[in-house]
N, C-alpha and C positions, 0 to 999 in steps of 0.2 A: 634459263631464268628460274629463280626461286620464287615460289608463291608464298605470299604473306597475307593473312587475314587480319584486318584491323576493324575494330568497332568504333563508330562515331555517334555522337548525339544526333537526334533528328534535325536540330537547328543547323548543325554543321553540314549535314548532308543536303539539307534544303538549299543552303548557300552554294554548295558545290554544284548542285544540279542547275542552279541559275547560271553559274559560270560555264557549265558544259553546254547549256542551251545556246550560248553565244557562239562565236566563230573561232575562239582561241583554242578550245579543247574539244576533241572529238568524242571523248568518253570520260567517265569518272576515273577509270584506271590511268588514262593519260594525265589527268589533273594530279592524281595522287603521286604518280611517278615524278612529275615535274616538281611538286611540292617537296618531296623527300630530297630529290637531287639539289633543289635550290637551297634548302636549309643546310644540307651537308656542305655545299660550296661556300656558304656564308660563315659557318662556324669552324671549318676545318680546311686543310689544304687538300680539298677533294676536287678532282676534275670530273665534271658531269659526263656521263656516258650517253645520255639521252640525245637522240638525233635532233638537230636543230635547236638545242637547248638555248643558245644565246639569242636566237630569233624569238623564241617563245618568251624568254625572260624580258626582252626589250618590248614585246607586245603587251605583256602583263603589267610591266612597270615602265611605261614610256618616259615619264618625267624623272624617275628616280633611278634609272639604269646607269650607274656610274661606270666609267671605263675601268677595267681591271688594272690594278696597280696605280691608280690615280691618287694623288696626295689629297684630293678633296673628298675622299671617301671617309665618312665619319666613323668613329670607333663604334663597334657593335654595342648596342644598348644605350648609346649617347642620348637619343631622343627620349627614351624611357626615363633616364635620370633627370632630364630637363622638365619633363611633365611631372614627375614625382616631386621635384622641388617646388614647382608652381602649385601643385595640389596641397602640399604641406603648408606653403605660404598662405594660401587661401584659408585653410583649416585653422591655422594659428590666429588669423585675423577674424575668426568666427564667420567666414563667408562660406559656410558649408555647402549651400546650394551651388555656388559658383565652382567650388572644388568638384562636386559631383558632376556638374555639367561638363567640366573639362575632361573628366575620366570618360564619361559617356560618349564624348565626341571623338575620342582617340581609340577606345577599346570596346569590343562587344562584352556584354555581361559574362560570357563564358570564358573570356580570356583570363588566364591566371594573373596577369598584370593588373587587370581591373579589380580582381578580388583583393590583391595586395594593397592597391591604392585606396579601395573602399575601407579596408581595415585601418589604414592610416587616418582617414577622415573620421572614422568612428571613434578612434582613440581621442582625438581632440574634441569631438562632440560630447563624449561621455565626461571628459575632464571639465568641460564648460558647464555641463548639467550639474556635476558635483559641486562646483564652485558657486553656482547660483541657487542651488536648492538648500533650504534651511535644514540643518541637522535635526533629527527627532529629539524631542526633549526626553532626557533620561528619567525624569520623574513620572512620566505617563505610564 
């Protein structure tokens, strides 16, 4: 095996340690191996090499573990697009707090998708502020 050193934020490692303290993963290394193999198997035609990968996946994702090759498996990223559409819809309707709540319930603040959605909300918030704020008088 090849050794790889990866740096993570404290928040990420705290969450990993919580998962490792449970019964699913015996160590941080096992969690990280599973995470890498899982992502590769989802985005590419990669066959995981980890022993008991399917059992661990089903334990980690009990309700969302679709059968391989199933027609009911959603397109990768479909959930994100649905959430992004709802966030944009709330922002357009000037329901900024609702849009932010939706983001916060689906993604942690450190998730790049959260940052992107926050930027979308901010665009509409700034647009609304510019429309409602009086322009400075040029004679002042």
